[in-house]
C-alpha positions in Angstrom: 30.0 -0.9 43.6 30.2 -4.0 45.8 32.1 -7.0 44.6 28.9 -8.9 44.2 27.3 -6.2 42.1 30.5 -6.0 39.9 30.5 -9.7 39.5 26.8 -9.6 38.4 27.6 -6.8 35.9 30.5 -8.8 34.5 28.4 -11.9 34.1 25.8 -9.9 32.2 28.5 -8.4 29.9 29.9 -11.9 29.2 26.4 -13.2 28.4 25.8 -10.3 26.0 28.9 -10.9 24.1 28.2 -12.7 20.9 30.1 -15.9 20.0 32.4 -15.5 17.0 31.0 -17.3 13.9 33.2 -18.8 11.3 32.2 -19.0 7.7 31.6 -22.5 6.4 34.2 -24.1 4.1 31.6 -23.9 1.3 31.0 -20.2 1.9 34.8 -19.5 1.9 35.2 -21.4 -1.3 32.3 -19.5 -3.0 33.7 -16.1 -1.7 37.2 -17.0 -2.9 35.7 -17.7 -6.4 34.1 -14.3 -6.3 37.3 -12.7 -5.2 39.0 -14.2 -8.2 37.0 -11.8 -10.4 38.5 -8.7 -8.9 42.0 -7.2 -8.3 43.5 -8.5 -5.0 43.3 -5.1 -3.4 39.6 -4.7 -4.3 38.1 -7.3 -1.9 35.1 -5.0 -1.2 34.0 -5.7 -4.8 33.0 -9.2 -3.7 30.9 -8.0 -0.7 27.5 -8.2 -2.4 28.1 -11.7 -3.6 29.7 -12.8 -0.3 26.6 -11.6 1.6 24.4 -13.5 -0.9 26.3 -16.7 -0.2 26.2 -16.4 3.6 22.5 -15.4 3.6 21.6 -18.3 1.4 23.4 -20.7 3.8 21.7 -19.2 6.8 18.1 -19.9 5.7 17.6 -16.5 4.0 18.8 -14.0 6.5 22.0 -12.4 7.9 22.9 -12.2 11.5 25.3 -9.6 13.0 27.8 -12.4 13.6 27.7 -13.6 10.0 28.2 -10.0 8.8 31.2 -9.7 11.1 32.6 -12.9 9.8 32.3 -11.6 6.2 34.0 -8.4 7.2 36.8 -10.3 8.8 37.2 -12.6 5.8 37.3 -9.7 3.3 39.4 -7.5 5.6 36.7 -4.8 5.7 35.5 -2.6 8.5 32.4 -4.2 10.1 30.4 -1.0 9.5 31.1 -1.2 5.8 29.4 -4.6 5.7 26.5 -3.5 8.0 25.9 -0.5 5.7 25.6 -2.6 2.6 23.5 -5.3 4.3 21.0 -2.7 5.7 20.9 -0.6 2.5 20.1 -3.3 -0.1 16.6 -4.8 -0.1 18.0 -8.2 -1.2 19.3 -8.8 2.3 17.2 -9.8 5.3 18.4 -9.0 8.8 15.8 -11.1 10.5 14.4 -14.6 10.0 11.9 -14.9 7.2 10.0 -17.7 5.6 11.6 -20.4 3.3 10.5 -18.8 0.0 11.1 -15.1 -0.6 8.6 -13.4 -2.9 9.2 -9.9 -4.2 6.6 -8.2 -6.4 7.9 -5.2 -8.3 5.9 -2.1 -7.6 7.8 0.5 -9.5 6.1 2.8 -11.9 6.4 0.6 -15.0 5.0 -2.5 -13.2 2.4 -0.4 -11.4 1.1 0.9 -14.8 1.0 -2.7 -16.0 -1.1 -3.9 -13.0 1.3 -4.8 -10.2 -1.0 -3.5 -7.5 -3.7 -6.0 -8.5 -1.0 -8.7 -8.2 0.0 -7.5 -4.8 -3.6 -7.4 -3.7 -4.2 -10.9 -5.1 -1.2 -12.4 -3.3 -2.0 -10.7 0.0 -5.5 -12.1 -0.1 -4.4 -15.6 -1.3 -1.8 -15.9 1.5 -3.7 -14.0 4.1 -0.6 -11.8 4.8 0.5 -8.2 4.0 3.7 -7.0 2.4 6.6 -7.6 4.8 5.0 -10.6 6.5 5.5 -14.4 6.4 2.8 -17.0 6.3 2.1 -18.8 9.6 3.5 -22.0 8.2 6.8 -20.4 7.4 6.4 -21.2 3.7 6.3 -17.8 2.0 7.7 -14.4 2.9 6.1 -11.5 1.0 9.0 -9.0 0.8 8.4 -5.3 1.5 7.8 -3.2 -1.5 10.3 -3.8 -4.2 11.2 -0.6 -6.1 12.5 -2.1 -9.3 13.7 -5.5 -10.3 14.9 -4.3 -13.7 12.4 -6.3 -15.9 10.2 -3.4 -16.9 9.2 -4.9 -20.3 7.8 -8.0 -18.6 5.6 -6.3 -16.0 3.9 -7.0 -13.8 6.6 -9.2 -12.5 7.9 -10.8 -9.4 11.0 -12.5 -8.2 10.7 -15.8 -6.2 13.9 -17.1 -4.6 16.0 -15.1 -7.2 14.0 -16.4 -10.2 12.1 -13.8 -12.3 8.5 -14.4 -13.4 7.1 -11.9 -15.9 3.8 -10.9 -17.5 1.9 -12.1 -14.4 -1.8 -12.8 -14.1 -3.5 -14.0 -10.9 -3.7 -17.5 -12.4 0.0 -17.5 -13.2 0.8 -16.3 -9.7 -1.4 -19.0 -8.1 0.5 -21.7 -10.1 3.9 -20.3 -9.0 2.9 -19.9 -5.3 1.2 -23.3 -5.1 4.3 -25.0 -6.4 6.4 -23.6 -3.5 7.2 -26.1 -0.7 
């Protein structure tokens, strides 16, 4: 390889390297509070909460750099953090709209009419499950297996708040109030 070609390759490698990201003071404070609930040698126990904090600060999604920063802060292997973030449906790994709407479609809610709620929301917002509205206001999360509110089905979670015993009219009120 010529010197010029090697230089070009090196420049590309440098441009591909990601800048290290530091957690904000607020995120560190929140994570430290979470860590206080667990034995000092069990930092991984705070991982779910730490990812929630960081995702919330980052407009609703996690970047690879933020996951690495969480791994470093909790002294975990980066792969441990990636595995958790990619496994749980509460974490988004790409940008989504400002408001996160998840409609439970598990068997209990399905038997109580959740599919009609899904259909209503898709029609009202002119999007499908897994999409965001063009104005960036609402993200309709991919199918949610269970939100653990079976007695109140059909139900949905909007920005971590549960709404139960839904009707199309109740859904309209909730969605229309979102900014």
